[in-house]
Backbone as numpy.savetxt, mean C-alpha at the origin, in Angstrom:
# Nx Ny Nz CAx CAy CAz Cx Cy Cz
6.41 -18.49 -0.57 6.34 -18.08 0.83 5.33 -16.94 0.97
4.49 -17.02 2.00 3.50 -15.98 2.23 4.19 -14.66 2.54
3.63 -13.57 2.01 4.18 -12.24 2.26 3.58 -11.73 3.56
4.44 -11.55 4.56 3.97 -11.16 5.88 3.66 -9.67 5.93
2.75 -9.27 6.84 2.47 -7.84 6.98 3.67 -7.12 7.56
3.81 -5.83 7.28 4.90 -5.07 7.89 4.73 -5.01 9.40
5.83 -4.86 10.11 5.76 -4.83 11.57 5.35 -3.45 12.06
4.69 -3.43 13.21 4.25 -2.19 13.85 4.18 -2.46 15.34
4.70 -1.55 16.17 4.78 -1.83 17.61 3.45 -1.82 18.35
2.43 -1.15 17.80 1.16 -1.03 18.54 -0.06 -1.50 17.74
0.09 -1.71 16.46 -1.07 -2.05 15.61 -1.54 -3.47 15.89
-2.82 -3.63 16.16 -3.41 -4.93 16.48 -4.34 -5.34 15.33
-3.85 -6.18 14.44 -4.62 -6.56 13.25 -5.89 -7.32 13.62
-5.80 -8.18 14.64 -6.99 -8.92 15.07 -8.06 -7.98 15.63
-7.63 -6.94 16.30 -8.58 -5.96 16.83 -9.26 -5.19 15.70
-8.50 -4.90 14.61 -9.08 -4.22 13.45 -10.14 -5.10 12.80
-9.86 -6.40 12.69 -10.84 -7.35 12.15 -12.09 -7.39 13.04
-11.87 -7.46 14.33 -12.98 -7.50 15.29 -13.85 -6.25 15.15
-13.21 -5.09 15.00 -13.94 -3.84 14.83 -14.75 -3.84 13.53
-14.16 -4.36 12.46 -14.86 -4.41 11.17 -16.09 -5.32 11.25
-15.95 -6.46 11.92 -17.08 -7.37 12.08 -18.17 -6.76 12.97
-17.75 -6.08 14.03 -18.71 -5.45 14.93 -19.44 -4.30 14.24
-18.72 -3.58 13.39 -19.32 -2.49 12.62 -20.47 -3.02 11.77
-20.29 -4.21 11.18 -21.32 -4.82 10.34 -22.46 -5.39 11.17
-22.14 -6.00 12.31 -23.14 -6.75 13.07 -24.02 -5.86 13.94
-23.48 -4.75 14.43 -24.25 -3.89 15.32 -24.70 -4.65 16.56
-25.90 -4.32 17.06 -26.41 -4.96 18.28 -27.19 -6.24 17.99
-27.68 -6.39 16.76 -28.60 -7.50 16.49 -28.01 -8.61 15.64
-26.87 -8.39 15.01 -26.33 -9.38 14.10 -26.98 -9.27 12.73
-26.74 -10.25 11.89 -27.24 -10.23 10.51 -28.70 -10.67 10.49
-29.58 -9.69 10.50 -31.02 -10.01 10.58 -31.50 -10.74 9.33
-30.90 -10.45 8.17 -31.31 -11.13 6.94 -30.94 -12.60 6.97
-29.71 -12.90 7.43 -29.31 -14.30 7.58 -30.19 -15.03 8.59
-30.42 -14.37 9.70 -31.25 -14.99 10.74 -32.64 -15.32 10.23
-33.14 -14.46 9.31 -34.51 -14.66 8.80 -34.58 -15.65 7.66
-33.50 -15.81 6.88 -33.61 -16.59 5.63 -32.81 -17.88 5.59
-31.75 -17.98 6.36 -30.84 -19.13 6.23 -30.95 -20.04 7.44
-31.31 -21.30 7.24 -31.32 -22.25 8.37 -29.94 -22.29 9.03
-29.94 -22.26 10.35 -28.68 -22.11 11.06 -27.73 -23.28 10.85
-28.29 -24.46 10.54 -27.44 -25.65 10.39 -27.11 -25.97 8.93
-27.45 -25.05 8.00 -27.20 -25.30 6.58 -25.71 -25.23 6.27
-25.18 -26.25 5.55 -23.78 -26.27 5.12 -23.71 -26.00 3.62
-22.79 -25.15 3.19 -22.67 -24.79 1.77 -21.20 -24.66 1.39
-20.97 -24.51 0.08 -19.67 -24.13 -0.46 -19.84 -22.82 -1.20
-18.91 -21.91 -1.02 -18.95 -20.63 -1.73 -17.58 -20.39 -2.37
-17.61 -19.82 -3.57 -16.38 -19.63 -4.33 -16.05 -18.15 -4.51
-14.77 -17.85 -4.44 -14.29 -16.50 -4.76 -14.15 -16.39 -6.27
-14.75 -15.34 -6.83 -14.70 -15.09 -8.27 -14.03 -13.75 -8.55
-13.05 -13.76 -9.44 -12.46 -12.50 -9.91 -13.33 -11.95 -11.03
-13.73 -10.69 -10.90 -14.56 -10.09 -11.93 -13.78 -9.13 -12.83
-12.49 -9.04 -12.58 -11.58 -8.32 -13.49 -10.18 -8.84 -13.28
-9.31 -8.54 -14.22 -7.92 -8.98 -14.14 -7.16 -8.17 -13.10
-6.23 -8.81 -12.42 -5.40 -8.07 -11.48 -4.57 -8.97 -10.59
-3.95 -8.35 -9.59 -3.15 -9.06 -8.60 -4.00 -9.26 -7.36
-4.13 -10.49 -6.91 -4.96 -10.76 -5.73 -4.13 -10.53 -4.47
-4.76 -9.90 -3.49 -4.11 -9.63 -2.20 -5.17 -9.70 -1.10
-4.74 -10.07 0.08 -5.67 -10.17 1.20 -6.10 -11.58 1.53
-5.48 -12.57 0.88 -5.83 -13.97 1.14 -5.48 -14.35 2.58
-4.29 -13.98 3.03 -3.90 -14.30 4.41 -4.81 -13.59 5.40
-5.21 -12.37 5.07 -6.11 -11.63 5.95 -7.50 -12.26 5.95
-7.96 -12.73 4.79 -9.26 -13.42 4.71 -9.27 -14.65 5.62
-8.17 -15.39 5.62 -8.07 -16.56 6.51 -8.26 -16.15 7.96
-7.67 -15.02 8.35 -7.79 -14.54 9.72 -9.23 -14.16 10.06
-9.93 -13.56 9.08 -11.32 -13.15 9.32 -12.23 -14.37 9.46
-12.09 -15.33 8.56 -12.91 -16.55 8.66 -12.64 -17.28 9.97
-11.38 -17.31 10.37 -11.01 -17.95 11.63 -11.70 -17.27 12.81
-11.78 -15.96 12.76 -12.40 -15.21 13.85 -13.91 -15.40 13.86
-14.52 -15.52 12.69 -15.97 -15.71 12.60 -16.35 -17.13 12.98
-15.62 -18.12 12.45 -15.93 -19.53 12.74 -14.72 -20.40 12.40
-14.01 -20.86 13.42 -12.80 -21.66 13.17 -13.06 -22.97 12.43
-14.32 -23.41 12.39 -14.61 -24.68 11.71 -14.74 -24.53 10.20
-14.79 -23.31 9.68 -14.89 -23.11 8.23 -13.62 -23.62 7.57
-13.79 -24.25 6.40 -12.65 -24.78 5.65 -12.41 -23.89 4.42
-11.18 -23.41 4.29 -10.85 -22.51 3.18 -9.77 -23.14 2.31
-10.00 -23.13 1.00 -9.02 -23.64 0.04 -8.76 -22.53 -0.98
-7.48 -22.35 -1.31 -7.11 -21.31 -2.27 -6.39 -21.95 -3.46
-6.77 -21.50 -4.64 -6.09 -21.94 -5.86 -5.04 -20.91 -6.30
-4.99 -19.80 -5.62 -3.99 -18.77 -5.85 -3.47 -18.30 -4.49
-2.34 -17.60 -4.49 -1.79 -17.04 -3.26 -1.63 -15.54 -3.42
-1.43 -14.85 -2.31 -1.23 -13.40 -2.35 -0.11 -13.05 -3.32
-0.39 -12.09 -4.22 0.60 -11.66 -5.20 0.45 -12.32 -6.56
-0.44 -13.33 -6.66 -0.66 -14.01 -7.94 -1.60 -13.20 -8.83
-1.45 -13.42 -10.12 -2.34 -12.79 -11.11 -3.64 -13.60 -11.21
-4.77 -12.91 -11.25 -6.06 -13.57 -11.51 -6.71 -12.89 -12.71
-7.45 -13.68 -13.48 -8.13 -13.10 -14.64 -9.63 -13.12 -14.42
-10.32 -12.27 -15.15 -11.76 -12.11 -15.03 -12.48 -13.44 -15.23
-13.34 -13.80 -14.27 -14.10 -15.04 -14.36 -13.47 -16.21 -13.63
-12.25 -16.05 -13.09 -11.55 -17.15 -12.44 -12.11 -17.41 -11.04
-12.37 -18.68 -10.75 -12.67 -19.12 -9.38 -11.33 -19.44 -8.72
-10.93 -18.64 -7.73 -9.58 -18.79 -7.18 -9.55 -19.20 -5.70
-10.72 -19.43 -5.12 -10.75 -19.85 -3.72 -12.11 -20.41 -3.36
-12.16 -21.22 -2.31 -13.41 -21.83 -1.87 -13.47 -21.84 -0.36
-14.62 -21.52 0.20 -14.85 -21.64 1.63 -16.09 -22.52 1.82
-16.00 -23.48 2.72 -17.11 -24.39 2.96 -17.38 -24.50 4.45
-18.67 -24.69 4.76 -19.08 -24.80 6.15 -20.43 -24.16 6.36
-20.67 -23.67 7.56 -21.95 -23.10 7.92 -22.29 -21.87 7.06
-23.44 -21.92 6.38 -23.82 -20.86 5.44 -23.96 -19.52 6.13
-24.59 -19.54 7.32 -24.79 -18.30 8.06 -23.45 -17.61 8.33
-22.47 -18.36 8.80 -21.17 -17.79 9.14 -20.43 -17.27 7.90
-20.55 -18.02 6.79 -19.89 -17.58 5.56 -20.46 -16.25 5.08
-21.78 -16.12 5.09 -22.41 -14.90 4.61 -22.13 -13.73 5.56
-22.06 -14.00 6.85 -21.72 -12.95 7.82 -20.31 -12.41 7.54
-19.37 -13.30 7.23 -17.98 -12.89 6.99 -17.78 -12.28 5.60
-18.68 -12.59 4.67 -18.49 -12.27 3.26 -18.08 -10.82 3.00
-18.87 -9.86 3.43 -18.61 -8.47 3.06 -17.34 -7.93 3.69
-17.07 -8.30 4.93 -15.84 -7.83 5.57 -14.62 -8.38 4.84
-14.66 -9.68 4.52 -13.57 -10.30 3.77 -13.37 -9.59 2.43
-14.47 -9.38 1.71 -14.35 -8.78 0.38 -13.91 -7.33 0.45
-14.38 -6.59 1.45 -13.96 -5.18 1.56 -12.45 -5.08 1.70
-11.88 -5.93 2.55 -10.42 -5.93 2.70 -9.74 -6.42 1.43
-10.21 -7.54 0.88 -9.54 -8.13 -0.28 -9.62 -7.23 -1.51
-10.77 -6.61 -1.74 -10.91 -5.76 -2.92 -9.99 -4.55 -2.85
-9.94 -3.92 -1.66 -9.05 -2.76 -1.49 -7.59 -3.18 -1.62
-7.21 -4.25 -0.93 -5.82 -4.70 -0.98 -5.42 -5.13 -2.39
-6.32 -5.80 -3.09 -6.02 -6.26 -4.45 -5.89 -5.07 -5.40
-6.70 -4.04 -5.20 -6.58 -2.84 -6.02 -5.24 -2.16 -5.82
-4.80 -2.07 -4.56 -3.50 -1.47 -4.25 -2.38 -2.32 -4.85
-2.47 -3.63 -4.65 -1.43 -4.54 -5.16 -1.34 -4.49 -6.68
-2.48 -4.39 -7.35 -2.51 -4.36 -8.81 -1.82 -3.10 -9.35
-2.17 -1.95 -8.78 -1.54 -0.70 -9.22 -0.05 -0.69 -8.86
0.27 -1.20 -7.67 1.68 -1.25 -7.25 2.51 -2.08 -8.22
1.98 -3.22 -8.62 2.70 -4.08 -9.56 2.98 -3.36 -10.88
1.97 -2.67 -11.40 2.13 -1.92 -12.65 3.18 -0.82 -12.48
3.10 -0.10 -11.36 4.03 1.01 -11.12 5.45 0.49 -10.88
5.56 -0.60 -10.10 6.89 -1.14 -9.79 7.59 -1.63 -11.04
6.85 -2.31 -11.92 7.44 -2.79 -13.17 7.90 -1.63 -14.05
7.06 -0.58 -14.11 7.38 0.56 -14.97 8.52 1.40 -14.39
8.65 1.43 -13.07 9.64 2.30 -12.42 11.06 1.75 -12.48
11.20 0.45 -12.68 12.52 -0.19 -12.65 13.53 0.54 -13.55
14.76 0.75 -13.06 15.40 0.15 -11.89 15.13 0.84 -10.56
14.43 1.98 -10.58 14.04 2.61 -9.31 12.99 1.72 -8.63
12.90 1.86 -7.31 11.94 1.06 -6.55 10.79 1.94 -6.09
9.58 1.38 -6.14 8.38 2.16 -5.85 8.02 2.06 -4.37
7.64 3.19 -3.78 7.24 3.29 -2.38 5.86 3.92 -2.28
5.12 3.53 -1.22 3.89 4.26 -0.91 4.23 5.39 0.06
3.22 6.07 0.60 3.43 7.15 1.56 2.54 6.89 2.78
2.39 7.89 3.65 1.47 7.78 4.78 0.05 8.18 4.40
-0.20 8.38 3.11 -1.55 8.76 2.65 -2.41 7.50 2.51
-2.72 6.92 3.67 -3.47 5.67 3.74 -4.81 5.91 4.42
-5.71 4.94 4.32 -7.00 5.05 5.01 -6.76 5.01 6.51
-7.26 5.97 7.27 -7.05 5.95 8.72 -7.51 4.64 9.34
-6.64 4.07 10.15 -6.94 2.79 10.79 -6.58 1.58 9.96
-6.27 1.79 8.68 -5.95 0.68 7.78 -4.53 0.78 7.22
-3.68 1.55 7.87 -2.35 1.78 7.31 -1.56 0.49 7.13
-1.56 -0.36 8.13 -0.78 -1.59 8.01 -1.33 -2.46 6.88
-2.65 -2.51 6.75 -3.27 -3.30 5.68 -2.91 -2.73 4.32
-2.98 -1.41 4.17 -2.63 -0.77 2.89 -1.17 -1.02 2.54
-0.29 -0.89 3.53 1.14 -1.08 3.26 1.47 -2.55 3.02
0.72 -3.44 3.62 0.86 -4.87 3.34 0.56 -5.14 1.87
-0.51 -4.53 1.37 -0.89 -4.71 -0.04 0.19 -4.22 -0.98
0.88 -3.13 -0.61 1.99 -2.62 -1.43 3.10 -3.66 -1.52
3.42 -4.30 -0.39 4.44 -5.35 -0.40 4.02 -6.50 -1.30
2.75 -6.89 -1.21 2.24 -7.99 -2.03 2.34 -7.66 -3.52
2.15 -6.38 -3.86 2.23 -5.94 -5.25 3.64 -5.75 -5.76
4.64 -5.95 -4.91 6.03 -5.83 -5.36 6.67 -4.49 -5.07
6.00 -3.64 -4.27 6.59 -2.37 -3.88 7.37 -2.50 -2.59
7.92 -1.38 -2.15 8.65 -1.31 -0.89 7.90 -0.37 0.04
8.00 -0.60 1.34 7.36 0.30 2.30 8.24 1.50 2.62
7.61 2.66 2.67 8.25 3.85 3.22 8.15 3.73 4.74
8.33 4.80 5.48 8.18 4.70 6.93 6.76 4.30 7.29
6.62 3.57 8.39 5.30 3.14 8.83 4.52 4.29 9.45
5.21 5.15 10.17 4.54 6.27 10.83 5.54 7.34 11.21
5.20 8.10 12.23 6.05 9.20 12.68 7.19 8.73 13.57
7.17 7.45 13.94 8.04 6.95 15.00 9.27 6.21 14.51
9.28 5.75 13.26 10.32 4.81 12.84 11.33 5.39 11.86
11.19 6.66 11.54 12.13 7.30 10.62 11.99 8.81 10.78
13.10 9.52 10.71 13.04 10.99 10.70 12.84 11.43 9.26
11.79 12.21 9.03 11.53 12.73 7.70 11.32 14.24 7.80
12.34 14.99 7.42 12.30 16.45 7.54 11.62 17.02 6.31
10.39 17.51 6.50 9.61 18.02 5.37 9.58 19.55 5.40
8.84 20.11 4.44 8.85 21.57 4.24 8.47 22.35 5.50
7.44 21.89 6.22 7.01 22.63 7.41 8.06 22.57 8.52
8.74 21.43 8.65 9.83 21.34 9.63 10.95 22.34 9.27
11.26 22.39 7.98 12.34 23.26 7.51 11.99 24.73 7.76
10.75 25.09 7.45 10.31 26.49 7.65 10.34 26.85 9.14
9.84 25.94 9.98 9.79 26.21 11.42 11.19 26.24 12.04
12.12 25.46 11.48 13.49 25.39 12.02 14.37 26.54 11.55
13.87 27.28 10.56 14.66 28.42 10.07 15.62 28.05 8.96
15.33 27.00 8.23 16.17 26.63 7.10 16.55 25.15 7.12
16.97 24.67 5.97 17.19 23.24 5.81 18.41 22.75 6.60
19.45 23.54 6.67 20.64 23.14 7.42 20.35 23.12 8.92
19.64 24.13 9.39 19.24 24.15 10.81 18.44 22.92 11.17
17.53 22.51 10.28 16.67 21.35 10.55 17.49 20.07 10.65
18.41 19.86 9.69 19.25 18.65 9.72 20.15 18.64 10.94
20.74 19.80 11.24 21.64 19.90 12.39 20.89 19.57 13.68
19.66 20.06 13.81 18.84 19.79 14.99 18.55 18.30 15.13
18.26 17.66 14.00 18.00 16.21 14.01 19.25 15.45 14.43
20.38 15.81 13.88 21.64 15.15 14.25 21.89 15.25 15.75
21.67 16.44 16.30 21.89 16.65 17.73 20.89 15.86 18.57
19.63 15.85 18.13 18.58 15.15 18.88 18.84 13.65 18.91
19.16 13.05 17.77 19.41 11.61 17.71 20.61 11.21 18.55
21.63 12.06 18.53 22.82 11.78 19.35 22.49 11.87 20.84
21.74 12.89 21.20 21.37 13.10 22.60 20.51 11.95 23.13
19.57 11.47 22.29 18.65 10.41 22.70 19.19 9.01 22.40
20.37 8.96 21.80 21.00 7.68 21.45 20.07 6.82 20.58
19.52 7.44 19.56 18.58 6.77 18.66 19.26 6.44 17.33
18.96 5.27 16.79 19.45 4.85 15.48 18.28 4.69 14.53
18.17 5.54 13.55 17.12 5.40 12.53 17.50 6.20 11.30
16.87 5.85 10.18 17.15 6.56 8.93 16.63 8.00 9.02
17.29 8.88 8.29 16.91 10.29 8.25 16.78 10.71 6.79
15.65 11.30 6.46 15.41 11.81 5.10 15.07 13.28 5.18
15.53 14.03 4.20 15.20 15.45 4.14 14.59 15.76 2.77
13.56 16.59 2.79 12.90 17.00 1.55 13.57 18.24 0.99
13.94 18.18 -0.29 14.49 19.36 -0.97 13.56 19.72 -2.13
13.45 21.03 -2.36 12.52 21.48 -3.41 13.22 22.23 -4.53
14.49 22.57 -4.31 15.27 23.28 -5.32 16.67 22.70 -5.37
17.37 22.98 -6.46 18.77 22.55 -6.56 19.64 23.28 -5.53
19.24 24.51 -5.18 19.98 25.26 -4.16 19.90 24.54 -2.81
18.71 24.01 -2.48 18.56 23.26 -1.22 19.40 21.98 -1.25
19.44 21.31 -2.39 20.28 20.12 -2.53 21.74 20.47 -2.26
22.19 21.58 -2.84 23.58 22.01 -2.64 23.84 22.35 -1.17
22.87 22.98 -0.50 23.03 23.30 0.92 23.20 22.03 1.76
22.38 21.04 1.45 22.44 19.77 2.17 23.80 19.11 1.97
24.27 19.07 0.73 25.55 18.42 0.42 26.72 19.17 1.05
26.62 20.48 1.06 27.69 21.26 1.68 27.75 20.99 3.18
26.59 20.94 3.83 26.55 20.64 5.27 27.11 19.25 5.53
26.68 18.28 4.73 27.10 16.88 4.94 28.59 16.69 4.72
29.18 17.51 3.84 30.60 17.35 3.55 31.48 17.82 4.69
30.93 18.69 5.54 31.75 19.24 6.61 31.29 18.84 8.00
30.29 17.97 8.07 29.74 17.60 9.38 29.44 16.11 9.42
29.47 15.56 10.62 29.03 14.18 10.80 27.51 14.20 10.89
26.85 13.53 9.98 25.39 13.59 9.92 24.78 12.21 9.82
23.56 12.08 10.32 22.81 10.82 10.24 21.99 10.72 8.96
22.05 11.73 8.14 21.24 11.78 6.92 21.51 10.56 6.03
20.43 9.92 5.54 20.58 8.74 4.68 19.93 8.93 3.30
18.92 9.81 3.22 18.19 9.93 1.95 17.77 11.38 1.71
17.84 11.78 0.45 17.38 13.11 0.05 16.17 12.95 -0.86
15.05 13.55 -0.44 13.86 13.57 -1.29 13.96 14.73 -2.26
13.66 14.45 -3.51 13.67 15.46 -4.56 12.21 15.73 -4.92
11.63 16.73 -4.28 10.19 16.94 -4.34 9.80 17.87 -5.48
8.85 17.40 -6.27 8.31 18.19 -7.38 9.38 18.71 -8.33
10.41 17.90 -8.53 11.42 18.21 -9.53 11.09 17.55 -10.87
9.94 16.89 -10.90 9.38 16.36 -12.15 8.35 17.39 -12.62
8.62 18.02 -13.74 7.80 19.15 -14.20 6.82 18.68 -15.29
5.51 18.80 -15.05 4.53 18.38 -16.06 4.52 19.32 -17.26
4.34 18.75 -18.44 4.28 19.53 -19.67 2.86 19.53 -20.21
2.57 20.47 -21.06 1.20 20.63 -21.59 0.75 19.42 -22.40
1.70 18.71 -23.01 1.33 17.56 -23.85 1.13 16.27 -23.04
1.19 16.40 -21.71 0.99 15.24 -20.85 2.27 14.54 -20.45
3.37 14.90 -21.10 4.68 14.33 -20.76 5.24 15.07 -19.54
6.41 14.68 -19.09 7.08 15.37 -17.99 8.52 15.66 -18.36
9.05 16.73 -17.78 10.45 17.11 -17.94 11.19 16.69 -16.66
12.17 15.80 -16.80 12.91 15.31 -15.63 14.33 15.87 -15.59
14.56 16.96 -16.30 15.90 17.55 -16.35 16.39 17.96 -14.96
15.52 18.65 -14.22 15.89 19.10 -12.88 16.17 17.91 -11.96
15.38 16.88 -12.08 15.56 15.67 -11.28 16.91 15.03 -11.57
17.24 14.92 -12.85 18.53 14.34 -13.24 19.69 15.19 -12.72
19.54 16.50 -12.79 20.60 17.40 -12.29 20.82 17.18 -10.80
19.74 17.01 -10.07 19.85 16.79 -8.63 20.54 15.46 -8.33
20.17 14.43 -9.08 20.79 13.10 -8.90 22.29 13.18 -9.18
22.65 13.92 -10.20 24.08 14.07 -10.54 24.83 14.82 -9.45
24.21 15.84 -8.87 24.84 16.58 -7.78 25.10 15.69 -6.57
24.13 14.85 -6.25 24.23 13.96 -5.08 25.25 12.87 -5.34
25.29 12.37 -6.58 26.36 11.47 -7.04 26.55 10.24 -6.13
25.44 9.66 -5.70 25.52 8.42 -4.92 25.88 8.59 -3.46
26.07 9.82 -3.00 26.44 10.03 -1.59 25.29 9.66 -0.65
24.05 9.82 -1.14 22.86 9.47 -0.37 21.86 8.79 -1.28
20.95 8.02 -0.68 19.81 7.52 -1.45 19.00 8.72 -1.91
18.31 8.57 -3.03 17.46 9.64 -3.54 16.04 9.13 -3.73
15.09 10.04 -3.57 13.67 9.67 -3.72 12.95 10.77 -4.49
12.36 10.41 -5.61 11.56 11.35 -6.39 10.13 11.33 -5.87
9.54 12.51 -5.75 8.17 12.62 -5.26 7.47 13.74 -6.02
6.20 13.53 -6.35 5.42 14.55 -7.04 5.29 14.28 -8.52
4.07 14.41 -9.04 3.75 14.18 -10.45 4.10 12.75 -10.89
3.91 11.80 -9.96 4.17 10.40 -10.27 2.85 9.73 -10.65
2.76 9.26 -11.87 1.58 8.53 -12.34 2.06 7.30 -13.09
1.12 6.46 -13.45 1.46 5.27 -14.23 2.06 5.65 -15.57
1.68 6.83 -16.08 2.18 7.28 -17.38 3.58 7.91 -17.27
3.90 8.47 -16.10 5.18 9.19 -15.96 6.25 8.39 -15.23
5.86 7.33 -14.53 6.80 6.67 -13.61 7.99 6.03 -14.32
7.79 5.56 -15.55 8.91 4.94 -16.27 10.00 5.96 -16.55
9.61 7.13 -17.04 10.59 8.18 -17.35 11.31 8.63 -16.07
10.56 8.74 -14.97 11.16 9.13 -13.69 12.15 8.06 -13.24
11.79 6.80 -13.45 12.65 5.70 -13.03 13.96 5.62 -13.78
14.01 6.23 -14.97 15.24 6.23 -15.76 16.18 7.39 -15.39
15.78 8.20 -14.43 16.55 9.40 -14.09 17.75 9.09 -13.19
17.77 7.89 -12.60 18.86 7.54 -11.70 18.49 7.58 -10.24
17.23 7.95 -9.90 16.81 7.98 -8.50 16.75 6.57 -7.93
16.94 6.47 -6.61 16.87 5.17 -5.93 15.43 4.73 -5.76
14.59 5.67 -5.32 13.20 5.37 -5.01 12.27 6.38 -5.68
11.03 5.95 -5.89 9.96 6.84 -6.33 8.78 6.60 -5.39
8.30 7.67 -4.75 7.16 7.51 -3.84 5.89 8.04 -4.51
4.79 7.32 -4.25 3.52 7.70 -4.87 2.38 7.54 -3.86
1.77 8.64 -3.49 0.61 8.59 -2.61 -0.58 7.94 -3.26
-0.64 8.00 -4.60 -1.79 7.45 -5.33 -1.95 5.94 -5.14
-0.87 5.25 -4.77 -0.98 3.81 -4.56 -2.04 3.48 -3.52
-2.19 4.36 -2.53 -3.14 4.07 -1.44 -4.25 5.10 -1.29
-4.00 6.38 -1.65 -5.06 7.37 -1.40 -6.11 7.43 -2.51
-5.81 6.89 -3.67 -6.77 6.94 -4.78 -7.00 5.55 -5.37
-6.97 4.55 -4.51 -7.03 3.17 -4.99 -8.40 2.84 -5.59
-8.38 2.12 -6.70 -9.59 1.55 -7.29 -9.63 0.08 -6.90
-10.67 -0.29 -6.17 -10.79 -1.67 -5.70 -10.88 -2.64 -6.87
-10.27 -3.82 -6.69 -10.41 -4.88 -7.69 -11.71 -5.61 -7.43
-12.50 -5.83 -8.46 -13.83 -6.42 -8.30 -13.72 -7.92 -8.05
-14.11 -8.34 -6.85 -14.09 -9.75 -6.44 -15.42 -10.04 -5.76
-15.95 -11.24 -5.95 -17.17 -11.63 -5.25 -17.02 -13.01 -4.63
-17.93 -13.33 -3.71 -17.98 -14.64 -3.07 -19.39 -15.17 -3.27
-19.53 -16.27 -4.02 -20.85 -16.74 -4.44 -21.07 -18.20 -4.09
-22.25 -18.49 -3.59 -22.67 -19.88 -3.36 -23.10 -20.50 -4.68
-23.93 -19.79 -5.43 -24.38 -20.27 -6.75 -23.47 -19.65 -7.81
-22.37 -20.33 -8.10 -21.39 -19.76 -9.03 -21.87 -19.77 -10.47
-22.69 -20.76 -10.84 -23.17 -20.82 -12.22 -24.04 -19.62 -12.55
-24.95 -19.28 -11.64 -25.80 -18.11 -11.86 -24.96 -16.84 -11.83
-23.98 -16.79 -10.91 -23.10 -15.61 -10.82 -22.32 -15.41 -12.12
-21.83 -16.52 -12.71 -21.09 -16.41 -13.96 -22.01 -16.01 -15.12
-23.25 -16.50 -15.08 -24.21 -16.12 -16.13 -24.47 -14.62 -16.08
-24.68 -14.10 -14.88 -24.89 -12.66 -14.72 -23.63 -11.91 -15.11
-22.48 -12.46 -14.72 -21.22 -11.82 -15.06 -21.00 -11.71 -16.56
-21.36 -12.75 -17.27 -21.23 -12.70 -18.73 -22.15 -11.66 -19.33
-23.35 -11.57 -18.75 -24.31 -10.58 -19.25 -23.82 -9.16 -19.05
-23.11 -8.92 -17.94 -22.63 -7.58 -17.61 -21.17 -7.36 -18.00
-20.61 -8.32 -18.76 -19.22 -8.25 -19.23 -18.23 -8.28 -18.06
-18.60 -8.92 -16.94 -17.71 -9.00 -15.78 -17.26 -10.43 -15.52
-17.43 -11.29 -16.49 -16.95 -12.68 -16.33 -16.77 -13.27 -17.72
């Protein structure tokens, strides 16, 4: 089953595609295509993986080709979330050469970024088990839904989509509210007054803050659902991490709320963090420091593969 994009009340994916195509075309269109490619030329072009990874963005590529030219025919030998290896031809688009080349870079820009996110997410999600991996709001502006879609394709879970769908009480809210209990109490009152139903998470930075939250929750009716344990993973000089504080916090909470570890999360540390008992692990690196997966779209695949072999990319 195709992995659908996360829902968003105002995000227009088709408009984002239109903007990306317009950004490339400018006022004149593709002057190189207009000068070199006969307008009625029909070709076949193949998608080539130039490194190993998880492919993502296939459903989005279909949408882009449809917007450029609905008569283009697209065939895929893989689906979103599948593994591809270096040198694999995993998709084909056939039809008007001009239209294929016009769509090429926009399609690849989305697919390479999404595949890079999905590949890292898959590695992190596997290593984090039994904890579940989440991304953050540290996404490319204007591409949040696309970035979070790629996380789903890679086997991760989505955190909140934006400021509107979850209450997340962070350090600045706590400081401005005059303390962590004041902040939670204000949220409880606000949600009740506005008759709103949504998850509530609070960021804690010390075991004392965790204890304050638990003490408040034990004596009050609260909407709180999750406690973030921020920077309780302590990096060591040898490159390892100390998760003692994180484990202590998880033991204090004792299943009363979901828990989320945040800070110092890397591919090297996520397994140890995942064994601490936390419910979730969030990592901004999934989207803010993504390395694109190398993918190309070639009409002459034999020459492309020859060059790829020469450069160790096929």
